[in-house]
Structure formats: C-alpha cells, structure tokens
N, C-alpha and C positions, 0 to 999 in steps of 0.2 A: 416430245420429238411424237412424231406423227404416229398412228397404227401401222402396224403393217403392211405393205404393199406385197400382196401374192402374185406370183405368176402365173398364167394360164396350167394349167394341168399337162401334162405331156404323157399320161400313160395312152397304151391303145383302143382302149375301150373304157365303160364306165364300170366304177366301184361305188361301193357303198361302205363308209367307216362310219361306225359305230362304238361309242367310248362308253362305259360304265366307270361310273366313281361310286362304288359301292362303301359308304361312308360308315362311321360306329354309330351315328345318331342320326346321319340325312344321309340321303342319295339322289342323284341327277344322273343323266343321260344326254350327251349331243350328239348330233352327226351331222356330215357332209358328205354329198354326192358327188361325186367328180367324173367328169364330162371332160374328155379331150378337147383341147383348143379354151376350155372356161375357166376365169379365178374360180378355187375353190370358196365357196362360204361356209360357215360353220354354225349350224342352229341348234338350239335346246327342245328338249322335248318338253314341254309347259302345259301336257294336259295327261293327268292321272286320275283314274277312278275314285271316287269320297275326298279329293284334293281341297284344302282350304287354303289360305293364301300364303302357305308354307316357303320361305325364301324364294320369297318373287315369283313363286308359281312356278320355278324350276329344278325346286326338291322335294323328296317326298321324306316321312319318316323311316328308318330303317327299322320296320317291325314289322313282325310275322305272327298272327295268331293262329293256333295247329288246336282243334277236337282233341277229345281221348282216345283216338284210333289212329293219331298223327296227322291226321290229311287239313291242306291249309284252308282257312275259314276268311280270311280275311290279311290282307297284305297294302303295306307303307301308309297305315293310320293308327293316329293314337287315338282319337275319339270314335267310340263305338256307338255314340248317338242315334247313328241309322240303322243300328242293327234292335232286334228286341231283344231284350234283359234276358230273359227265360233261354234265349240262343245261346247268350255267349256267356252266361254262366258259370260252364263249364271247359272253357276256350283256356288255352295256354300262350300268356302273351312273351315273344323272345324279340328280345332287344340286345345292341350291343355286341350281338354273335360273333363281328367280326375278331374282337379281340382272341377270342379262342383258336385262333390262324397263327399269333402271333409266334415268333421261334420262341422253343424251349429252350431256355439259358438263365443262368443268376440272375442276368439283369431286367427280365422281365419274371421273376419270380413275384416279386411283389404285387404285381399289376394282377397276377391270378385270384387275391384275397379279394379284389371291388369287382370281379365280373360276375355277373347273371349269369347259374348256371346254365347249360345245355336241358331241353327237356326229355324225359326219358326216351329211348330209343331213338333216340335222333343225333346225329354225328354233325360238326358243323359243316362237313362238306356237303350233306343232306340240305340244308339250310342254305346255303348257296345257291345250291341246284335252284329250289323254290325260288327264290326273290330273285335269282336272273332269268328264270322263265316268266314270271312275272313283267321284269323292265323290258326284256325283251316282245311280249305280247303286250305289252304298253307301244314300245316303241313302234312297231311296225303298225298299228289301228291309226297311231298319230301321223306318221309317214303315209298312211293310206289318206286321212283325211285331210293333209295339207295338200297333199298331190293328185286331188281325184280325176284328171286328164291322164294320170298315166296309171291305169288300174291294174296293168301286168308288170308295173316295175320290180314291183319286191321279187315277184315269180321267176323272172327274168335272172336278177343278182342272184337268187337261191338256185336255180341250174345252173349259172356259169359259176359258180363258186366264187361269188366277185363280192362279200361282204368281208370285210377284215372289222374285228375287233379288237378295241384298246380297253384294258382293264387297269387301272390305277390302285396305286398300294403305297402304304407308309415307306419311309426310306428303311426302314428295317426288315420287311421283308427279303426272304432269300430265294434259293431256288426252289426250297420243299415247299415254300408255301404259292411261289408261282407255278411248280406240278399241281398242286392241289387245288389253284383257282383254274386251270387249264382242264384237270379233270371233270373239275363242277361244268364247266361252260361249255364241255362234250354231253355230259349228261342231261344237263339242261337243253341239248339239240340247237346253239347256235350254231356247232361247227359238227361235220360228221368226224368218227372217230379211226381218223387214216390221219396219216404224216402230213399231206397237204392240209387238212382241214385243221389241225392242230398248230399248224404254222399259220393260220389265220389270224390267233389269238395271240396279242404280242402285250408286253405289261412296258407300263410307265412309272417311274416316282411320283409319289403326289406333290414334291417338292419340284421336280423337273416339270412336272406338268403346270405348276404354278407358276415357273419363269416362264415357261410359252406363251400362258395366257398376259402376264405382264408386257411380255415383248409385243404379242396379239393385239392388245390395247395403247401400245405406245408410249409405257409407264417407264420413260428410260432418263436418268438422270445426266447432267454434263459430264462428271465423274464416271459415269457409265458408258457414257459415249469415248471417252478417253483410253478407254480398258481396266481403268479400278474394278475392283471387288464388289459384287453385292451381295445380299444375303437375305434368303426367302426363307420366311419362318411362317411355319404354317402349322398353324395351332387349330387343333380340330377337335373332334370329339372324343376321339380316344389318344392319339398320339401327339407328337411333338416335332415336327420333320425341320432339320435345318442343314439347308443346302447352299453352298458357296460357289459362284460363277464369275468369270471376267467375259471379256466380250475378247474375242482372238480378233485381233487388228490385222492381221500376217493372212486371214482367209481373203478369198474372193466374195465371201458371200456377206454382206452387211452386217448380219444379224446372226453371225455363228458366236457361238459361247461354248466355251469351256468349264467345267470342274475345277475349284484350285485349292478345295479342301475334301475331305472323305466326308461324306454325307453321314447327319448323325440322325438318331432317331429315339426320343423318351414317352414314357409314358406318363404323361402329365397334361392330358388332356381335360376338354370340362367337364366328363362324367368324372374325374377324379375332383374335382371341386365340389361337384353337386355329393359324391358321397363322403366328403368331408362333413358338407352338410348336413348328412342323415344320419353320421352316428354322433353329431352335436346336438340335433333336433330330439333323434332317438333317446340321448342321457338323457335331457331335458323330460321329457314327456312319458317317457314308460313308467307304466304305473300309475300314472293320475289317469283324469276321467278324459284326456283329451287325448290319451295312447292310439282310441281307432282314427284320430285325424293328422297322424303322422305322415301317412303315406299320400294324403293327399296335398299337405305343405311342401313335402321334398318334392310334388311334381310340379307344384306351382312354383318353388324356387327356381326350379331346373328348367322350366317352359318361360316363365316371366320374369322373375325378380333378377336372375343371376347376371345376365347382359347387361341390366341397366344397372346396376348400382356402380357408384361414382366414391363414396368411401366420405363425403362429406355430413352424412347422418345416417341415424340408425335405419334399418332395412324392415320394414314392414310385409310380411307375406303373407299371402290370405291363408285362412286356418280352416273355409267352409265349420264355422263355430262361431254362434254368437254369444258363448259363455266368456265370462273373463276370470281372469285369475292373475292378478300383479306381478306376482310373485316368479311367476311361470313366464313372463311375458306375454300372456294371453291378453289378446282385448278383441271387441266385437269384431268379429273377421277376419281377423289377424294374429303372428304371430311376432313380435318384436324381438329382432336381432340385432344384437350391438354391433357399431361398424368394425370395434377391432376383433370381434369375433368370426365377423364376415370375410374381412382382411383376411385374418388367416386360415379361411377355407381356399383362397386364391394364391398366397405365398408359396408354395411348393413350386406349384406350376411359373408363378413370375420369376422365382429364383432358377429356376430350371432352366428358363429361357435367356434370362440374363448373363449365368453362369457359360451358357455354350455359346454363345455369341461371342464372349470375350475368348472364351477357347477356339472357337472358327476364325477370330482376327490374327489368334495369337500364330494358330499352324496353318493358315491359309500361305498360297505361293504369290498372293498379289495383298496390296492391300485392301481392306473393305472399309467402303467408306459409306455405301447405302445399305439400310434395311429394311426389306418389304413385309409386314405383319399382315398374313392373308388367310385364311379357311373360318369357319365359320365360329370357333372361339374369339379372334379376333374382331368381332363385336363386341366383347366387352371391354367396356368403359375404363374400367378398374385396370383390367392387364394391359391397352394401351396405354393409359396415362403413369403407370407406373414404370414400364418399361421404355417410354419416353421418356422421364427423368434422368434413367439410368444413360440414354444413348446420350443424352446433351453431357452430361458428364465425359463421354467418348471422343466427342465431338463426330457424331455420326446422324449424318441424315436418316428420319428416322419416317416411313411412312405408312398408311394404312389406307388402302384404295379402296373404293366406294365398294360398296354391298353386294353388286352386280358380280365382281372380279372374285370376291370370297366364295359366293355361291356357285361358281361354275368351272372347277375343276373338271370336269368331263370336257367342256371346250378345251382347256390345255392339253386335255388327253389326245382330241383329233389335233390339235394343233400339233405334238409332237411328231404324227403320224404326217402329215400335213408338210411342216416346214422346216423339222428336223432340225433345230438350230441347234443343238449340244451335240460337239463334234469329239469330245475328248471326256473322260471320266476318272476318278481319283478311286482307286482301291480302298475298301475298308478295311482291311483285313490283310494277314499272309498266307497265301493260299498256296498248298501245295500239296504232298500223299507223305503216306507212310513208304517208309523202304529200309533195308537194310545195307547200310556202309559196311566196305573195308573197312575192318579194325585197324586203329592206326595209334601206335604204344607214344608216340609222340605228344598226342593228344591228352589234355590233362582230362575231358571229359570223359574220355574213351577210357581211359586207364581206371577210373572210379568205377568203369562198368565191367570192369575184365571179367567180373563174375556169371556176364550174361553172354559172354562171347562163344560162335558155333562155328562150326565149319560147316560151309556148305558145298552144294556136290563138285563146284569148279575146284574146291579146295581153298579157298580163299575162308580165313579166318571173319567174319562177320556181326555186328550189333543189330540186335532188332530195335523198332519202334524209335527208329531215327524220324521226324519230318525233315522233309527236303520241300523247302520252297521255291516253287516255281512263280510264282508272283508276286514280289516284296508290297507289304502293306505300303501304304498312301505313295503309292504309284502313279502318275498321272499316263492314261492309257487310250490311246487314238483308236477310232472306231475300226482301223485296220491293223492295228498292230497286235501280235501273236507273240506269246510267251509260250517257252519249250525248255525242256530237259530231257537229256536222254538218259534211258534206263535198256536194262535185260533182265531175263528171266531163264532159269537154267533148270533142267529137269532131267531122271533120269528116262524119263516117260515120254516120250515126244505128245502122248495124247493130252497129256495134263494142258496142252497147249490152243486144245481146240475152244477152249473158253477162259477168258483172261478179263479181269475187271478192277479198276482201282477206285478207291472212292477218294476225290477231289473234297479233301479237307482245311477248314478256314481256324485261324487262332485271332479269336479275341480278346485272347491275355493281358496281361500289362507289359510282359517280358518284350524288350527291343530285340531279339533275337532267338529266338522258339527253336530249341534243337530235337526234342524229344515228347514224344506224344505221351508218354507216361506219365509227365513233370507239369503240375496245371493242366489232368486232364480235362477237368468239367471243363475250360477254355477251348477245347477242340470239340467241332463239330464237321458233320457231312454238308457239303452243296448239293452235291450231286453225285454218280457214279460213271465213270467214263469204261463201256463195254466193246468187246473185241469177240465177237461168235463167229468163230472159225478162219479169220482171213490171215490173224498172224503166225499161225501154224506153218500155213504156204514158206513164211520166210524162214522158218527154223531151220538152222546147220548142225550135223553131227561132227561135236570135237571128240576124235579119233584118241587123241594120245590122252584125253581124260575121262571118256566113257559118257560122255553125257549130250542132251541138246540144250542150245541157246535161242532167244527169239529177242534180236535188241528192234528198238524202237522210242521213238519220244511221244511226251505227253505233251499236249499244245491247249493253251487256254487262251481264251478271247475274251475280252470283259468290256468291251467300247460300247455295245449297247447295253441295255439296261437289262439282258440277262445274261448267263455266264455260259457260253459256250465250251466243251471240252470233248477232245478226241484224242485218237489214236493217229501216229504218224509214222510210215518207215518206207523205206526202201525196196524195192524191188527191181529182180533181173539184172541188178548191177554187178559188173566182172572186175 
C-alpha cells in the first residue's frame, strides 16, 4: 500500500505540533508545522549536542549526568570523552529513570529489582523536567536553524499559545502517570500552568503511535485492507507493548482503525536482557582479577553485542583486558559467552512476546493475521528469528519494518495528532466507584456480609465497600461514547455537599465479576478523582418526612481518547 495521503490542514491559523518519545534507553523528537490549506509533513529532530550516529541521527540516549549539588552537567550522551576526566569524576549518571514512573502494582513489583535507583534528593518528576527542558531547547534550536527565513515563528507560536505537545508512553501507563508527565511538562515550561496550557499536552500510547507510523509509511497487508486484525508488538528498552487493531470498513475515512483487544504492557524490554547478562557475568567474574572489567563487559554487551547475536555460535564480548583465563572464558580482549547462556538471557522476553501474541489472538474480536515487530529491541536478530519461528507455526504473517520505522515513534505521535486514525479502543480494566448499596437479603453475598450492615440517614440498610462498575472490562469504546451511572448522597447537614469527590477505581485482578473492594483489595487502584467544588449543593433537596438532604447525580466516564475523562452530571431547574 502507498504511504498515507493526507488532506490539507483545515485549521484557521498556524500551529506547531511537537511529539516527545522519551524512551527507557533512547529518546526522539518529531514535529509538524500546520499551515491552513497546506498538507502537513512530519519531520524528526536530527541534531543534538554531542550526538554521534545513534538511531540514524534521530535518537539520543535517555541519560542525564548530575553533579553532587544536583545540577545538570550533561544530557543525552553516553560517552563523556569530550569532557575532562577530573570534571566528570564526581558526576552521577542517571538512566532508565522512566521505569520509576511505572504503575505500582504486583505486576510491576519484580521490575523494581532491576531498575537503577534515582540519585539522592531527586524525584522521577525532577528528572523528567530536566530531560524535557533539554529536548525542548534542542527542538527550538533545530527549528530555528532549519527555517532561518522565519526568525519570529517560534515567538509567534508561543505568544498565540499555538504549540501542542504529544507525549508517548507505554500501554501500561495510566491516569496517574499521565498526570505526572503533564506536571513535568508544566514545570519544564513547555506550557503555562493554566487549564488551557495543560490542555495542550496530550498523550498517546507507544503502541498506537507505532500503528500510526505503520499506516503513515504504507505498511498495510491485503489482510489488513480486508479488515482482519493486525498486532503491533512494540519491543522497547523497558517495556513490551502489545496492541491489536483492525481497519473499520464501515468508516468514511479509509484509514480508520479500531482496537480489537485490550492493550497489554510487559516489563520485558531489552534492559532486562542486559540485567540477566549482568547477573551471569557478575557470578562468573566476581572475586577474580577481572572483577574491575565487569562494568565494561556489561556495557559492551548492551551497546554492541546484544542486538547482533544470532544463536549460531558463541558470543565474544569486548572485555577491555588482554589477559587470558580459559576457565573464566577470558581471552585477549574479550569474554566468551556460550550461545545457550546468551539465549537464556533473551528467553523470558521471547516467551513473554509469543505468549502475549497468542493471548491477543484468543481474545481479539477479529482474526489477527498480521504481526509487526517494532521498537528498538526489534533490531535484535535473535528476538526476531525466534518469534518468527512461532508465528510460522500459527500461520501468522510476521514483519519487522526497516530501522527507520523502529526509531521514529515520535513521528507516530505527531501522526496521532494530525491523522487521528484510531476511532475506538477497548477498556483494559473494569472501572467504577466504591459505594454503599441497599442491603438485599435475597443476595447470598449480601447475607454473607450481614454483620457489616449499617443504616444510613435515609433509613435504608446498606453495605459498605461495594464496587459499582461503570465501564466493564473489554468493552469497545468509541471516542464519542459516554458511560454513566446514577448515584445519590444523603446527609442531615446540607453543608456536607459543598465539596464532593469520588475516586474512579479500576480493577486489575482475575475475577470476571468483581463486587467488593475489600476482596482482592490489592488489585484495585485509583485512576483519578472526580470532584465537585460547590455546584451540586445547589441541586440538593430536603426530604421533610426523613429529616435529611439528598443530592442526585451521574458519574460519567469517557475513554474514547487516550486519556480518561471523568465528570459529574446533574439536572437543574427540572419541574
């Protein structure tokens, strides 16, 4: 299929769209200048200070160095060869910091054991702020140098609040992570700390950004054209993101897609392969005369040897030592790792991806006949070849797009803003609120909780800790569809209604019908809070025969976009 043919931009004024892909190991930036009547084009930022030839000149290492006072000394660079040795001696290298933002749950607890700790007196948001400031500064300089005949362009965009930012993130990131990333964007002065400013920061999952990129580059199979499912496996530095889509044949737009299974996210990216290699090398060389070479060997494995290993011979990793010790596998200039051991470093990640593909094919609402392996980790020859073997047995077409696609998730972020190809998504979890339902003696579970019954001010017997589902799991959600449920609150004191709030909970456990928040309590987490600051009190009614006040309202959820929207709704002046 030919690359996506865009229509001219229909907005009334010029805008600038900038997408940041802050990855666990590498990061990139893309942008587009939207001019009314002109067809938008997407460009990567390809010049950064100290940049070598990483990622085809469109990505830099996600690395920051701090001094002892916590000041930024260098950003986006692995090799400090340009700096004086005495200068860098007391610097602290911070990498993989993105993983500290992950949702806190049992599913992510094991990942914490393998993540580099943050430096003292620095939070993950502090580091995001510093990195965003750097990316934005580099982007502005790049645009100014690329369009020298428009010296006032960025000034006018700033003045007119005409810059939109797209931040990509793993499939598993939720409302809390998005809120923290938006907070970092405000502190980094990407946007002002106002409602209008914060609204100019938007989010898209890395899986969905990768789909947009594949569509943009014309990577469509005949099966996809016919409406069969396609699976995007975004194998990155930290996470493996699995997303399933199919073309919406009923839509007016040719390139409209819908999610056909709940997206998944696993902590089995390339850094975990490196960590398994590190443990193996440390076990072999700790206490030997080569102990001081361990850091060098692990770094060489990570940067050079890992992606080129093919499982047809032993792997020789540079060791920075000319001494030999056959028992330890040390030869002049390298350490020998047997192929079976190296395959073992990769196996958990490979098994994770293959099992996830099978699960997505089982649960998807359409047949999945095509799989795209994208992301930086996709460059691994072993990863690709092992998954390919499994896909052949399943009869699935399996592709690894060229490296330019794998290194341009930020392009997909901009495409998400411009092209908006995904029109429906599938809810990953059951979402709702905690409430106190009326006690029902005919309900067995209610009877089992009879000792918890209390009488509310309206005279009804009620039970606490009920989970009332507003949006069920695995529900197809279009961008315009709302999910709502009606509730009420009662009190003998009307002023209690001046401030109302409900945490929106999601259930991530295995129960197909979760009912109580005190059962499998660790599987519940708060997505966001819906808050009323004094408007609902005006709708309250006094129930004279009960001696109490009541407010009635709906809780409304909208999940069609990549962010959750939650709000109260109520009726006013209804006779």
